[in-house]
TIPA-393430 format. One line per 8 residues: number of its first residue (from 1); their letters; for each residue x, y, z of C-alpha. Coordinates in steps of 0.2 Angstrom, whole numbers. Each point is the difference from the previous one (the first is absolute). Example, Ala and Ser with C-alpha at 12.3 -4.5 7.8 and 13.67 -1.06 7.14 Angstrom:
1 = as = 62/-22/39 ~ 6/17/-3
END
This chain:
1 = xxxxxxxx = 43/-110/-50 ~ 6/6/-17 ~ -2/18/-2 ~ -1/9/-17 ~ 11/15/-5 ~ -8/16/-4 ~ 2/3/-19 ~ 10/15/-6
9 = xxxxxxxx = -11/15/0 ~ -10/-7/14 ~ -17/-8/1 ~ -17/8/3 ~ -13/-10/10 ~ -18/4/4 ~ -10/-7/15 ~ -19/0/3
17 = xxxxxxxx = -8/-3/16 ~ -19/-2/-2 ~ -9/1/17 ~ -18/0/6 ~ 0/19/1 ~ 14/6/-12 ~ 12/-4/-14 ~ 18/5/1
25 = xxxxxxxx = 14/2/-13 ~ 19/1/4 ~ 12/1/-15 ~ 19/0/4 ~ 16/-1/-11 ~ 13/-13/7 ~ 17/7/-3 ~ 16/-10/-3
33 = xxxxxxxx = 8/6/16 ~ -13/-8/12 ~ -11/15/2 ~ -17/4/-7 ~ -9/16/-5 ~ -19/2/4 ~ -7/7/-16 ~ -18/1/6
41 = xxxxxxxx = -13/-5/13 ~ -18/1/-3 ~ -16/-5/9 ~ -18/-1/-6 ~ -15/-3/12 ~ -11/-13/-9 ~ -10/-8/14 ~ 1/-17/-8
49 = xxxxxxxx = -7/-8/15 ~ -15/11/1 ~ -16/-11/2 ~ 11/-16/-1 ~ -2/-4/19 ~ -18/-1/-1 ~ -2/-10/-16 ~ 17/-9/-1
57 = xxxxxxxx = 2/6/-17 ~ 9/15/-8 ~ -12/12/-7 ~ -1/5/-18 ~ 3/19/3 ~ 14/-4/12 ~ 9/-11/-13 ~ -3/12/-14
65 = xxxxxxxx = 8/15/9 ~ 14/-11/6 ~ 4/-6/-18 ~ 0/18/-6 ~ 12/5/14 ~ 12/-14/-4 ~ -1/3/-18 ~ 6/18/3
73 = xxxxxxxx = 14/-6/12 ~ 6/-13/-13 ~ 1/15/-13 ~ 11/9/13 ~ 11/-15/2 ~ 2/-1/-19 ~ 4/18/0 ~ 14/-2/12
81 = xxxxxxxx = 7/-15/-11 ~ -4/-14/13 ~ 9/-16/-5 ~ -10/-10/12 ~ -16/2/10 ~ -4/-9/16 ~ -18/1/5 ~ -9/-7/15
89 = xxxxxxxx = -17/0/7 ~ -5/-3/18 ~ -16/-2/11 ~ -14/6/-11 ~ 6/-10/-15 ~ 5/-15/11 ~ -17/-2/7 ~ -11/4/-15
97 = xxxxxxxx = -11/-14/-7 ~ 2/8/-17 ~ 19/1/2 ~ 3/-9/-17 ~ -12/12/-9 ~ 9/15/7 ~ 17/-6/-4 ~ -5/-3/-18
105 = xxxxxxxx = -7/18/-1 ~ 16/7/7 ~ 10/-10/-13 ~ -11/5/-14 ~ -4/18/5 ~ 16/6/9 ~ 13/-12/-7 ~ 4/-5/18
113 = xxxxxxxx = 5/-18/5 ~ -5/0/19 ~ 7/-12/12 ~ -12/-3/14 ~ 10/-2/16 ~ -5/-8/16 ~ -2/9/16 ~ 16/-7/7
121 = xxxxxxxx = 10/5/-15 ~ -8/17/2 ~ 6/1/18 ~ 17/-5/-5 ~ 1/14/-14 ~ -7/13/12 ~ 13/-5/13 ~ 14/2/-13
129 = xxxxxxxx = -6/16/-7 ~ -3/9/17 ~ 16/-7/8 ~ 9/7/-15 ~ -5/17/5 ~ 1/-1/19 ~ 15/-3/11 ~ -3/-13/14
137 = xxxxxxxx = 17/2/8 ~ 4/-18/-2 ~ -16/-5/10 ~ -15/-10/-6 ~ -16/10/-3 ~ -18/-2/-3 ~ -7/5/-17 ~ -19/4/-2
145 = xxxxxxxx = -8/5/-16 ~ -19/4/0 ~ -6/-1/-18 ~ -18/1/-7 ~ -4/-19/1 ~ 14/-7/11 ~ 12/3/14 ~ 17/-7/-1
153 = xxxxxxxx = 11/-2/16 ~ 18/-6/0 ~ 14/-1/13 ~ 19/-1/-4 ~ 16/9/-5 ~ 2/12/-14 ~ 3/-13/-13 ~ -12/-14/4
161 = xxxxxxxx = -15/-4/11 ~ 0/-14/12 ~ -19/1/3 ~ -13/6/-12 ~ -19/-1/-2 ~ -14/8/-11 ~ -17/4/8 ~ -16/3/-9
169 = xxxxxxxx = -2/17/8 ~ 1/16/-10 ~ -5/18/0 ~ -13/-3/-14 ~ -5/-18/6 ~ -4/5/18 ~ -12/15/-4 ~ -9/-12/-13
177 = xxxxxxxx = -3/-12/14 ~ -5/14/13 ~ -8/14/-11 ~ -2/17/7 ~ -17/10/0 ~ -5/10/-16 ~ 11/15/5 ~ 15/-11/3
185 = xxxxxxxx = -1/1/19 ~ 5/-15/11 ~ -10/-2/16 ~ 9/-7/16 ~ -9/-17/-2 ~ 7/-3/-17 ~ 17/7/4 ~ 1/-13/15
193 = xxxxxxxx = -6/-14/-12 ~ 14/4/-12 ~ 13/-1/14 ~ -7/-16/6 ~ 0/-8/-17 ~ 18/6/-4 ~ 6/-7/17 ~ -8/-17/-3
201 = xxxxxxxx = 9/0/-17 ~ 17/5/6 ~ 2/-9/16 ~ 4/-18/-8 ~ 13/9/-11 ~ 8/9/14 ~ 0/-16/11 ~ 9/-10/-14
209 = xxxxxxxx = 14/13/0 ~ 4/-4/18 ~ 11/12/9 ~ 4/13/-13 ~ 14/7/10 ~ 1/18/-6 ~ -11/15/0 ~ 9/8/-15
217 = xxxxxxxx = -14/2/-13 ~ -3/7/-17 ~ -17/4/-7 ~ -3/2/-19 ~ -15/5/-11 ~ -9/16/-4 ~ -12/-3/14 ~ 14/-1/13
225 = xxxxxxxx = 8/15/-7 ~ -16/10/1 ~ -3/-5/18 ~ 18/6/4 ~ -3/16/-8 ~ -16/3/9 ~ 9/-4/17 ~ 13/14/-5
233 = xxxxxxxx = 15/-10/-3 ~ 3/-8/-18 ~ 15/-10/6 ~ -7/-8/16 ~ -17/-5/6 ~ -2/-3/19 ~ -14/-12/5 ~ -8/13/11
241 = xxxxxxxx = 0/13/-14 ~ -8/-14/-11 ~ -14/-3/12 ~ -3/18/2 ~ -1/3/-19 ~ -13/-15/-1 ~ -11/7/13 ~ -1/16/-9
249 = xxxxxxxx = -2/-8/-17 ~ -13/-13/1 ~ -15/11/6 ~ 3/12/-15 ~ -9/0/-16 ~ 9/-4/-16 ~ 0/18/-5 ~ 7/6/17
257 = xxxxxxxx = 14/-13/-2 ~ 4/6/-18 ~ 2/18/7 ~ 15/-6/11 ~ 16/6/-9 ~ 10/-15/5 ~ -12/-12/-8 ~ 0/-4/-18
265 = xxxxxxxx = -18/3/-5 ~ 0/-17/-9 ~ 4/-9/16 ~ -13/9/11 ~ -12/-15/-1 ~ 13/-13/4 ~ 11/8/13 ~ -10/-5/15
273 = xxxxxxxx = 0/-18/-6 ~ 19/0/-2 ~ 3/9/16 ~ -10/-13/10 ~ 11/-14/-7 ~ 16/9/5 ~ -7/4/17 ~ -4/-18/4
281 = xxxxxxxx = 17/-6/-7 ~ 10/13/10 ~ -10/-4/16 ~ 2/-19/-3 ~ 19/1/-3 ~ 3/13/13 ~ 7/13/-12 ~ 1/18/8
289 = xxxxxxxx = 4/7/-17 ~ 3/-4/-18 ~ 11/8/-13 ~ -7/5/-16 ~ 6/-6/-17 ~ -6/5/-17 ~ 7/-16/-8 ~ -9/-16/-3
297 = xxxxxxxx = -2/-15/-13 ~ 7/10/-14 ~ 16/4/9 ~ 2/-19/5 ~ -2/-4/-19 ~ 15/11/-3 ~ 10/-7/13 ~ -4/-18/-6
305 = xxxxxxxx = 5/6/-18 ~ 16/8/5 ~ 6/-15/9 ~ 0/-10/-16 ~ 14/12/-7 ~ 18/1/4 ~ 6/15/11 ~ -16/5/9
313 = xxxxxxxx = 0/0/19 ~ -19/0/1 ~ -7/-15/8 ~ 16/-5/8 ~ 5/0/18 ~ 10/16/-2 ~ -8/13/12 ~ -13/12/-8
321 = xxxxxxxx = 10/16/4 ~ 16/-7/-8 ~ -11/-6/-15 ~ -7/18/-2 ~ 17/8/1 ~ 8/-12/-13 ~ -15/2/-11 ~ 2/19/0
329 = xxxxxxxx = 19/-1/-3 ~ -3/-11/-15 ~ -15/10/-6 ~ 11/15/-1 ~ 14/-10/-9 ~ 13/4/13 ~ 17/-8/-1 ~ -3/-15/12
337 = xxxxxxxx = 18/-5/1 ~ 5/18/6 ~ -15/1/11 ~ 4/-16/9 ~ 18/5/2 ~ -4/16/8 ~ -13/-8/11 ~ 13/-13/6
345 = xxxxxxxx = 13/14/4 ~ -13/11/8 ~ -5/-14/12 ~ 18/-4/4 ~ 3/18/5 ~ -16/0/10 ~ 5/-16/9 ~ 18/5/4
353 = xxxxxxxx = -6/17/4 ~ -12/-6/13 ~ 13/-12/8 ~ 12/14/2 ~ -12/13/7 ~ -1/11/-15 ~ -19/-1/0 ~ -13/-8/11
361 = xxxxxxxx = -13/-4/-14 ~ -9/-17/1 ~ -6/-14/-12 ~ -15/10/-6 ~ 12/14/-7 ~ 12/-13/-7 ~ -14/-8/-11 ~ -5/17/-6
369 = xxxxxxxx = 18/5/-4 ~ 1/-16/-11 ~ -16/5/-9 ~ 6/17/-3 ~ 16/-6/-7 ~ -9/-12/-12 ~ -11/15/-6 ~ 12/14/0
377 = xxxxxxxx = 2/1/-19 ~ -18/-3/-5 ~ -2/18/-5 ~ 12/-3/-14 ~ -15/-7/-10 ~ -6/19/-1 ~ 17/8/-2 ~ 18/-1/7
385 = xxxxxxxx = 0/19/4 ~ -7/1/18 ~ -4/-18/0 ~ 1/0/19 ~ -16/11/1 ~ -8/-11/-13 ~ 4/-16/10 ~ -8/8/15
393 = xxxxxxxx = -16/5/-9 ~ -1/-18/-7 ~ 3/-8/17 ~ -13/11/9 ~ -13/-2/-13 ~ 1/-17/-7 ~ -11/-8/13 ~ 12/-13/6
401 = xxxxxxxx = -9/-14/9 ~ 3/-3/19 ~ 8/17/5 ~ -7/13/11 ~ 0/18/-6 ~ 15/4/12 ~ 10/-15/-6 ~ -4/5/-18
409 = xxxxxxxx = 6/18/4 ~ 16/-7/8 ~ 4/-10/-15 ~ -3/14/-12 ~ 9/13/9 ~ 15/-11/3 ~ 0/-5/-19 ~ -1/18/-5
417 = xxxxxxxx = 15/6/11 ~ 13/-13/-7 ~ 7/14/-10 ~ 2/19/-1 ~ -4/10/16 ~ -2/-7/17 ~ -18/0/7 ~ -3/12/15
425 = xxxxxxxx = -12/-6/14 ~ -11/15/-3 ~ -3/-5/-18 ~ -3/-18/4 ~ -13/5/13 ~ -8/12/-13 ~ -1/-15/-11 ~ -11/-9/12
433 = xxxxxxxx = 12/-9/12 ~ 0/0/19 ~ 16/6/8 ~ 6/-18/4 ~ -4/-5/-18 ~ 10/15/-7 ~ 15/-4/11 ~ 0/-18/-6
441 = xxxxxxxx = -1/6/-19 ~ 16/11/3 ~ 9/-15/6 ~ -7/-12/-13 ~ 3/12/-14 ~ 18/2/5 ~ 3/-19/0 ~ -9/-1/-17
449 = xxxxxxxx = 11/14/-7 ~ 16/-9/5 ~ -6/-17/-7 ~ -6/9/-16 ~ 17/7/-3 ~ 9/-16/4 ~ -8/-7/-16 ~ 2/16/-10
457 = xxxxxxxx = 7/-10/-15 ~ -14/-13/2 ~ 13/-14/-2 ~ -2/-7/17 ~ 19/3/5 ~ -3/2/18 ~ 0/-16/10 ~ -4/7/17
465 = xxxxxxxx = -2/16/10 ~ -2/4/18 ~ -4/15/11 ~ 10/1/16 ~ -1/13/14 ~ 17/6/4 ~ 1/13/14 ~ -10/15/-5
473 = xxxxxxxx = 0/-5/-18 ~ -5/-14/-12 ~ 10/-10/-12 ~ -6/-8/-16 ~ 10/-16/-3 ~ 0/-6/-18 ~ 6/-17/-7 ~ 1/-3/-19
481 = xxxxxxxx = 5/-13/-12 ~ 10/12/-10 ~ 1/18/-5 ~ -15/11/6 ~ 7/17/-2 ~ -17/7/-7 ~ -9/-7/15 ~ 12/7/13
489 = xxxxxxxx = 0/17/-9 ~ -19/0/0 ~ -1/-4/19 ~ 13/14/4 ~ -11/12/-10 ~ -15/-5/10 ~ 8/2/17 ~ -6/18/3
497 = xxxxxxxx = -18/-6/-2 ~ 3/-16/10 ~ 8/10/14 ~ -14/12/1 ~ -13/-14/2 ~ 10/-10/13 ~ 7/15/9 ~ 17/-8/1
505 = xxxxxxx = 17/2/-9 ~ 1/-15/-13 ~ 15/-7/-9 ~ 3/-14/-12 ~ 13/-14/1 ~ 3/-13/-14 ~ 6/-17/5
END
């Protein structure tokens, strides 16, 4: 595929996702170095599908408020200087008998050219979007998105689904078919009827998937996020907790649901419907729990868009964690050549040090060392002075995808201590690390400090480096393609901090 180059100065793109319940806007600036900057994210609840599932038609009031909301979002896009707007519509527009009328109103009243996408395309975009924000560890996963009018399910790796389907089940559609009483309460008979209806609808789809082969699952949509919040964990929803939450919610009046802090009041009337769909799906697939994602169609649109430009990793087979690190490095305009040279040398020191018994850290820490090396200079985007502290702040607060809090802390603290004073175990524990993590950072930061100084001139003069245990001490062996006096001087200057972290005498030898 021919990929376009991002023009000098970058390119601003806007994305609009018009769903049954809400419309979302995402505006980003594509940068020449293969990174992008989010300029704004906005969401407006429009309830476009209100009344449609009873009549088959979009209602005038719903169309009017949707056009107004989209007009305002388009004004925002123009305000940010968008060079292009990609706008899609999903279930409510897709099924409306008066679709053409609505599309004309959107074009005339809001200036939006909407593309109405199929349910399968919606499932693909959701898969791309959610996978771009969740680490699957190289495994296949199940992706479930419960919208207002439809539910999309896909199975596959992080860059492409191998199975996908779209069901005419949604958090707005289901209550329209099984209305509550005038107070918003749902009796047991109605609740069980909803479950039976959903089960009949999902069984053929799940049967068509065959043996899914994984229980790693991601759930997206505001409804799923709210259900997880009710259960008390916004990142993971256990099936047992979901069932308990639904048993509590369905007998409540609408006003009682609105009083629950974890529920968005605008979702109080549809959360049970969405919950029933999720409950039946999790039971049918056999999912003990589902991870929660705040991404969806609009993020898939971004991944698709970026894949058409040179230099972007989004949508590629590159693991999500590495994508996230490289994106942050580029967004902070770090010197990539220097960062990769330091990472290469740091990994050589790690591997040779492990082989000779200098340390006993495993593959997990090796990966985190590489990422710390790639990100160690990101703080220079703020200022060179004390940039190591700025790097730590950026790493620990950038929301890198796919990392636990502990892993993020290890990367950030390792990046911080590539220069100046050596870290104490006490200070690292005070920063939030456990004793084992603090001990690991002391070793990793020593290796990174050596590697950083071995490219002090940033000319890539050092071909190779190794760490050898020799008696009670440690030897750093350096091979270069020519003179590297500045690098050797830098390492010697760093030896006191390195020795403090490794707890051993260290010397350097140049081959």
